[in-house]
N, C-alpha and C positions, 0 to 999 in steps of 0.2 A: 921774538914772534915765532910760534911754531908753524908746521905745514898747514894745519887746519885754519888757524887764524889767517894766515896769508890768504888761503883759498876763499875764507869767507869775504875778506876785503876786496879780493880780486873779483868775486862775484857781484859785490856792491858796486864797484866801478863799472862792471860790464853793464849790469841792468840800468845804471844810471844814465849811460849813453843812449838808451832807447833802441839800440840795435840788437838783433839776434846774435847768438854766439858765433854762428858761422860766419858772420860778417866781420868778426874780429881776427879770424885768422890770417896770419901774414901771407901775402902773395908768394907763390912757391916759384922759385926760378928753374925748377925741373920738371920733367914729365910727371903726370900723376902717379902716386904711389899704387903699385901693383898688389892686389890681393889675391890669394889662393883661397876659394871657399872650400873649407873641408866638411863634408857632409852636406847633401843637397836637399834637406827636408825644408819645412815651413819657413824656420827662422833663418835660414841661409837664402831662401828665396827673397825674403824682404830685405836682406842685407844687400843682395845682388841688385835689387831694384833701387836700392838707396844709392849705390855707387854709381848706377847709370844717370842719376840726377846730379852728380857731382863733377866739379872740374879738377879736383885734386886727389880722388880716389877712383880706382878702377879695377874691375875683376879681370884678372889675366890668366888665371888657371883654376881647374876644378879638380877636387878629390872625391871620388865616389865609388861605391860597390857596383854601380851600374852604368859602366862608361858608353856602352852602346845605345842607351835609352836615355837616362836622365843626364848623362854627360853630354850626349850628342844634342839634347834638346837645348840645354842652357849654353852650350858652345854656339849654336847657331844664333841664339838670341843675342848674345853679347860679344860675337866676333872673336871667339876664343879658338886658336888652332887646335887640331886634334892632337898634336904633340904635346900640348898643355893639359891634356885630360889625364889624370892619374888615378889608379886604383890605390886601396889601402896597402897594398903589397908592394907596389911601385913608388909609393909617396916619397920615399928618401931620395929619388932621383931628382926631386924638385931643387936640390942643392945647385943643380947646374942650370937652372932656369933663371936667367937674368931679368926676365920680365916681372919676376915675383919678388917683392920686397917683404911682404908680410903675408901670414896666414890668418883667416878668420875661422876659428874653431866653433862650429855650430852643431857639434855632435851631441849625443846623450851624455849626461853628467859624468858617467863613469870612464869615458873615453877622452875626457879633457886633459887629464895629466899626460897620458901617453903621447898624445899628439902635439901637446905644447912642448914636451921634451924633444920629441922627434923634430919638430919644427926648428927649435933652437939649435939642435945639432946640425940642422941643415942651413944654419945661419940666417934665418928668417926671424922677423919680428912677428909678435903674437897678440892678436885681439882675440881674447878667449870670452865666450858667453859665460854667464852666470847661472847657477853657482860656479865658483871657479873650479871646484872638483868635489869629491865625496868625502873628503876628511882633510883635517889641518896637515896631516902627514904629506898628503899628495900636494896641497898648496905649497909647501915648503920645498917640495921636490922640483915643482914647476919655477918657482922663484930662483932656486939654486942654478937650475939648468940654464935659464936665461941670463942670469948674471955671469955664469962661466962662459957663456957664448957671446957675451957683451951685445945682446940683442934686447929689445924693449919688449915688456909685458904689460898689456893693459886688459882690464876686465869690462865687460860691456854693460855698464851702469847707465843706460841711455838717458835716464831722467836727469842725471847730472848735467846734461848739456841742453836741456830743454828751457828756453827763454822763461816760460811761466814759472819754473821750479827756481831759476835765478832771481826772478821778481820776488818770489816769497822770501828768499834768503836775504835780499836787499832790504825788505821791510823789516825783517827781524835784526838785521844788523843796524837799522836806523834808530832801534830803541822804541819805536812807535807802539809796539804791543807789550813793552817793559820787559822785565827780567822773565826768561823762560822758565816755565815751572813743570809742565807735563806734555806728554804726546798720548794721542790714540791713533791707531792704524790698523787697517784691515784689507786683505784681498781674497776674494773668494769666487770660485767657478765650479762648474760641473765638468768632470773629466770622464769621458766614455771609457767603458770597459775595453781592455786590450791595448790602451795606450802604453807606450813604453815607461812614461813617467810613473806608471803604477807598480812597477817592477823594481825590486831592490837591487837587482844586478845592474841595471842601467840608470836608475834614477837616484839610488842611493838613500832615498828616504821619500816621504811624501810631500803634502802640501807645504810644508815649512821650507823645503829645499827649492821650490819652484815659485811659490807665490808669497810665503812669509818673508822671504829674503827681501822683498820690496820695501815694506814698512820697517824691517830691521835695518837695512843699509841707509834708508833716508834718514831715521832717527839718529843712527850713529853718525851719520855725516854732518847733519844739521846740529847736533849737540856738541859735535867736536871733542867728545870723550868717550871712553869705552866702558860699557855696562859691567858691573860687578856682582850684582845680585839678581837672581833669577827664580822665578815660580812658574810652573808650567803644568798643563793637563793636556792630554790627547784623547781623542774619542772616535769611535767608528759606529755609527748607528746602522749604516747599510749592511745588511746581512747577505747579500746577494753573491758574495765573493769577490767584487770588485776591489775591494781593499784587504785582500788576504795577505799583502806583503807589506803595505804601508799604512800609514795613518790616513784617515779621512780628514779629521779636523784637529787644530792645534790652537789653543789659547795660551798666551804667556804674558808675564810681566817682567820688567826690567827696572832696575835702579842704578843711578849714575853717581860718581863719586861727589858731584856738586849737590845732589839732592833731587835732581830731575828724575821723575819717574814716568814709566811708559806702559801701556797696555795694548797688546796687539792680538790679532786673530787671523786664521787662514783657513782654507778649506778646499778639497777637491769635490766635495758633495753638497755644496749649498749655492744658492743664487744670492748675491749681495753686492754691495758697492766696493770699489777700491777707493780708500780714502786715507788721508792723513790729516790730524788736527794738531796744531801747535797752540798751546793755551800759556798766554803770558799774564803778568800782574795787570795790564792795563787794556788788553785786547787779545785778539785770537785770530788765527788763520786756519782756513780749511781748504784742502785740496780734494775736490770730488767732482769728477773721476780724477784719480791721483796716478795711477801706475799704468794706464791704458796706452796703447800705441798712439793715440791722438785724442783730442778733446779734452785735455786737461783743463780744469777749471779752478781759479783761485778765487775765494770770496773771505769775507770776515770782517773785522773791524779793528782799525789801527790808527792812532793819533786822533781819536774821537771821530773818525769818518768811516762810512761803509766802504767795503772793497768788493767789486764784483768784475773779474777780469777772465773772460774766456781766453783759453789758450789760442795760439795760431799755429798753422801748419796742419798737414795731413800726412797719414802714413805713406811713405816710410821716412818722414823728415827727421825724426829722432835718431834713426840709424845713420842717416846722411851726416848728421851732426857729429856722431861719435866717430864715424869712418874718416871724416875730415880732420877731427881733433888729433887722432892717431897719426894721420897723414902728416900733419904739421909737426908732430912730435919726432917723426922719423926724419923728415927734412931738415928740421932746425935743431935736432939733437937735444930735445928737452923732454921732461919727465911727464908722463901722462897724468891727467888729473886723478884717474882711477886706476893706480897701478896694482901689481899683483898682491901687494901687502895689504890693499884695501879688500880684496877677496879673502885673504887668510884671516882678516880680523872678524869678517862675517862668519867664516867657518868655525872659527873658535866660539864665537857667540851661539851659532847653531848647535855645536856639540854641547855647550853649557844647557841650552834649553832642553835638548832631548835627554840630557842627564837629569836635569830637574823634573822632567816627566816620567823619569824611570825608564827610558828608552834610548840608551847611548847608541850612537851609530859608530861604525868601524873607524 
């Protein structure tokens, strides 16, 4: 039994209990795992709120370019001493902070590699946002640095820990929709001009890197195999200069060794749903919304019966689940469910999609 099959059976067992994933984490005999939040943008704000709702994860340090404003604000909110506020220049001193077990990397994509490597060199475990980096080369550097430092590396695929997603995997594993045949998925949004994600220097790419990675990862995760054949097209209809450095929209297809096929889309310049459809021989499942922070909804037909299951939990509960999962891995010396290797596999697929569209990334 390989890792993916074990993960599927574990998810089946978890969902069968009727308990959310956070209820399955073993009780910790230690203090909460201390996280240093690196970068205090919107995603880190959510992560810090998530940790404030946890008994096993806690934000104990901050890393920011604005220590006297943003740093002071969040330090006051979460009871963090001034001595635990670092700048990017003083970050390496975190080595001596015994209240920090791990870091949360909530920086722009192109900075993930540098701060993961520096955190590993400071003997801190790393929970890094997705995409893991801007190239497979950087992903490998991150994995190697963490391995050499003997610290854990986890990528923030938050939907892996959502109970509604686990329920969908349970239904698939039960055989009630028959053999899996195909997927369709998409994630669409409007990104305003001036956003850092619209710059190649910080984002590394366009909508595929930020939004398309959600259906890509979900399909790879559920199919439990790696795609081998790709077709892709990218397009930019907006002529106002917003997309002068990265693509506006991307559509692509993938084929897997088993014969499963998938078609996906993403955009920074469209309004549309976030969704994932799993088509089987005897039934189907639809997640819509699929990749939002909350409100995930599962419906479909399985075993001859209709399914209509709204998700439970409100923002930031998915972030709490992933923070607690990594805390459990650290305290119990276990492998994260979404390790660095998972991020590398996504980046290899992203590079193949860009290549198929005639626009390879670095």
